[in-house]
N, C-alpha and C positions, 0 to 999 in steps of 0.2 A: 349488143352497145343498138342505142336507139339513136336513131339522124340527131336530135339535139344533144346527144352528147359528144356525139360524130361529130358535130358541127364546133360543141365546146374547142375538143380537143385540138383540128388542127384552127380556131383561133389562138389560143396558144402555141405553136409552134409544136408538139410533138402530139401522138395519136393516144398517151395516156399509157401507154405499155412501158415505158423505161420506169426504170428506181430513180425512187426518188432521191435516194441518194447522189446518183449520177448528175439530180440537174443542180444539186445542190455544190456539189463540184466545179460543172460548167460555168454556176453566178463565180463561185470566188477566183477562178481561173478567170472572169472577164474583168472581174475588179482590180482583183493583180495588172491584168495588162493595161484596163485607165490608168490603174496610179501611174505604173512604172511610162508609161504615156504624156504623163502630167510631169513626173520628175524632169523627160526629155526635154519639154518645152520649157518646163519652168528654167533651166542650163542653158537650153539654144537664149531665152528672151533676157537674162543676165549676161551672156556674152555679147550679145546685141547691145544692150546699156554699156555694158560698159567699152564695146567697141565707138559707140558716136559718143562716151565723154573722155576717150581719147582722139578723138577725131574733132574738138574741140576744141584740147587743150591750147594752154599756151603758158611760157613760163614763168611769168608773174603770177598767174592762179595756182600754178606747181607750187612756187617758193610760199605764197600766200597757205596755202594749203597745210603743207609744213610744218609753216610755223604756228596755226592753229594745232598743231598735234604733237608739238613739239618733239620732230621727231629727229633726232639725231643724223646729219648727214656728214659727206665731205663735199666740197664746189669746188672744182676743177678750173682754171683761167686758161683763158686763149694762152697766156704766158708759161705757162708750164706750173704753177704754186697748185698746190693741194691744203686749204683750210679745211679742218674737221669740226665740227661741233655740233651745238640747238640752234636749229633758225628762232633768233629774238624777234625779228624785224625785218620788212619790208617797206621801204620807201619807197619814192619817186623814181628815181635811179640808184639805188643803193638794196645791198640786203646786210642784217646784224647779223654776225653769228658767236653766241660764246662758251668758250669751254673754259672751267674753272674762273679764275679772275682774267683771264683773258679774253679783249672781242677784236672781235677781227668785222670790218668792212668793206663787199668789193663788190664795187662793179656791177651793176647790173649787165651793161653790156661787157664783161669780161670774162663771165660765165660762160666758160665751154662746157661744162657736163656736173650734173646733180647725183650723186652717188650715195645711195642710204645705208648706213652700215646697220639697223636694225631692221627688225623680222617683219613692220608694218611695209605693206606695198604702196608704191606711191600711185597716189590719185591726179587724176587729169588736171583736176585746178581750174576747169572749165570758164566759170565766171567772175574769176577775185582778181580785185583791184588792190593795190598797194596797200596795206595794213597802215598806213602812218604817211601825214604829208609830211613830209620833213625828206632832203638830200645828201648829200655827202658830204657836202660843205658844210651844212646846218649842223651837223652831227658833229664834225672835229673840230667848230666852231664853240660846240656847246664845252668840249673839252678844254680849252683851249686857256682856260686862268687856271689847271691845272698841272699845262706845262709836262703833259706826259709824254714817254722813256715810246717812243714809236716805233716801229718796220714800214717803211712808203717802199712801195714798187712801182713801177708806169713801165707803158707798154714799149716793149724792146727786151723786158727782163729784168729791166736795172732798180736796183736796192739803194736803200741808202737807211743806215740810223741812225737813231738822235731824239735829241728833245724836241716835239711840236712846236713851235713861237710864234706864226702869223697862218690865220687864215683869209684870205682874201678871196675877191670878186670870182675871180678863175687861179687861182695862182695858190700853192698851198707851201709854207717853208719852213723847213726841220734842220737845227743847229744839227750837226751831223761833229759827231765829238772822236778823235785818233788826237797823232800827234799837234793837231792842230784842231781847232774849235772852226768850222767852214760852215755857210749855208748851202741848204741845198733847193735851192726856190722849184717846186714843178706845178706843171701845167695840170689844173684841174679835171681839164679833158685825157688827159693821158693815162690820171690815175687808175690802177687794177687795181691794188688793194692797200689796207694800211692795218694792222695788229699794232693794238694799244693794249701793252703790259701794265 
C-alpha cells in the first residue's frame, strides 16, 4: 500500500481492510439510531407543547374548544347536579348544552367539573373567548314568549318546576304548578342551571 492510499484510508476512518458489508451494516445501524433519537425527541417536543397548553388553559377556553368540536360532556355543578349533552354555545356567563329536545343553560360560575363522555381528549383552550355575546338572562328572555316548562335551580341545591313567565333585570319568575299555582322568584345571580323541555 503506498502512502497516498494509506492516508486516504485514515481520512475515511478505516484501514481499507474491513469488509464492505460490515461498513453497510454499521451505516444502517447508525441511521436507525438517528431515527430512534429523532422519534424520541419528537415525543418529548409533543409532551412539552401539550404541557404548555395545559399550563395556559382556562375553563372558558376549554368550553369553547368543546363547542367547536361538538363533544359530548357531562357538566357537574357546584350544587351537585349533573347535566349531559353537547356544548352548543358559550356565552358571557353561561354555557348551553343540548341533548335531544332538551336544552340546559348552566351558569359558568356554577361549573364544578367537566367530564368527557367520548374518546376525544379534552384540549386546553388556551386562548378561548366566549363564542356568543349573550348572557343567561338574555337567553331565557329569548324563550319567554313560548312560556316553556323549565326546571330552575339555585344556590343551595333548591329547585322549582313550572312555566317560565318573566325575566327581569336581576330576577327570573316561574309559575310552579301543584295544588295551587304559586310564583317562584329566583335571584339571577344565584341561578345554577335552567333546563328547558
